[in-house]
C-alpha positions, 0 to 999 in steps of 0.5 A: 492754326497755321492761318491764325498764326500767320495773321493774328497777334499772339495775345490769345494764343492759338485756338484749338478749333474753328467754329463755323455755325451754331443754332441755339446752344449747339455749335459746329466746327470746321470738321463738322463736330458738334458741341454743347456751348456752355460758355455762350461767348463768355456769357454773351449769347444769352439767346444762343446762336441764330435766334430767329428774333435776333436774325429778323431784327438785325436783318430788317435793320441792316436793310433799312438804316445802318450806322448814323453816329450820335449826331443823330437820333434813331428809333432803336436807341430811344426805345432801348434807352427807355427799356433800360430806364424802366428796368432800373425802376428809376425815371432819373436814369440816363444811358450812355451806349458804347460797345463793350464792358471795358468801355462802359467801365471807362465811361464810369471812371470818367463820370466819377472824375466829374465829382471833382474827386479822383480816388477809387476803391475796387476789389482784389481779383476783380475783372473790369476790362483790359483798356488802361482805365479798366485795367487799372480798376481790375484787381488781378496782378497778372493782368496789371503788372506787364502794363504798369504804370497804370492810373494812380489813386485806385485801392484794391481791397478783399472782395466781400470784406465790409470792414476793409471797404469801410476803411478804404472809402473816404470823403476823397473817394470818387467811386467804388466799383464792384461786381455784384457776383465776381465772375472771372475770379471764381463766381463768388457771391458776397455775404448777404449784407455786403452790397447794403453796407457799401451803399451806406458807406458811399452815402456817408462819404458822397462816393458813387457806387458803381455795379459792374453788371457786365457779366451778371446782367441781362438775366444771367442770374435770373434777375435783369442786372444781378444786384437785385438780391441786395435790395439796394440800388447803385448810382451807376450800372455798367452793362455789355456782354448779353445786352447785344445778344452777340452783337457788340453793345455796352451801356453805362447807366447813371441814376439820380444826381450821377445822371447829370454829371456828363454834359455835352462833349464830355464823352462819346462813342462813334459806334455806341448805340448804333441801329443794328446793335440796338435792334438786336438788344431790343429783340433780346429783351422782348424775347426774354420778357415774352418767353418768361426766360428769367424763370427758366434761368432759375429752373435750369440753374437750380438743376445744374447747381444741385447736380454738379455738386454731386460729382466726385472731385467737385468741392464747391458749386456756387453762383446764381442762375446760369452763372456757375462756378465749380471748384475742383479738389485737384488742379485739373481744370484745364485738362477737364476743359480739354476733355469736355471739348473732346466729348462735345461741350465747351466750358472755361477754366480761368484757373487750374482749379476753377471751372466757369459755365455760362450757357445761353439763358434758353438752354434746355433742361435736356441739354443741361442734363447731357452736359452734366453727364459729359462733365462728370466723365471728363472730370473722372478721366482727368483725375485718373490720368 
């Protein structure tokens, strides 16, 4: 802690532990304590830590060809773009690679300006990143207010409210950006017809429909992107987190007419789509496919959704796959997170009454069972303090 405070800026506060190693869904700290990692780098380490396929792919790549910039092509970026195009089911899809979710959403925002319009509709309590453009899209006043003035022309409406969206979207709207399932705001699943309604409103006005799949993507919900349940397709998909399997990699995928908006020189990223990060992403996708991990996500996710709902003090459990949120009947989420850590499990409390868990997609059922026991004990002890 003393070393951290002497050299690191205070935007994160000071971490309580220092992690030094990990394998699968178990990590160890500098004192040798082990923890079940049920946060996975905030939904990022989709295959856990030190997965052999990622280790092999990255080690081979870093010893073969490192950074080349986007002045030149390389095999990995082409293969990964082809993979993502196939996953969308749209041959018209074109991919822009970057390094993070905020950058992917910045790219989507810039792409929308190429329509000749500048108005944007987003949702209240959404999270799209912390750069100025992505923060302008984010619907959380606590994160926005210290950095005003932000980009103008962005309207935030309640998530899941189709009527409010219909009123907000006009012929002047360049894009609508939405999380298929809200992550940081509470793992909130919208009404069944919500995304379908947004598609029709955007079609009627010519606005781009952008799905921020940064947290829901790469199998997190049991589907590749997290919007498939709606039966519709967006004009733009943004990805990051799980895409690189722990390495920094993001993508902005444009489909149909939107794929032709960017022309040479419009946008760029020095490190975007570099050989090493894309090698990791290819290993992630191939492993998920080979080991049929998406069906495993459904199985373990259903177990957790059912078992966590039975714990006294939990008022609601929601989500899809292995993106799960728990609402507590008392404001003890921070205390529960701390006690879980002491008992050997890492989770996240975005607010005083809400817990988010997002373990690796290949977390075992036995580890999920162990986690439920730890969480139940931590909640009981936190309530009874």
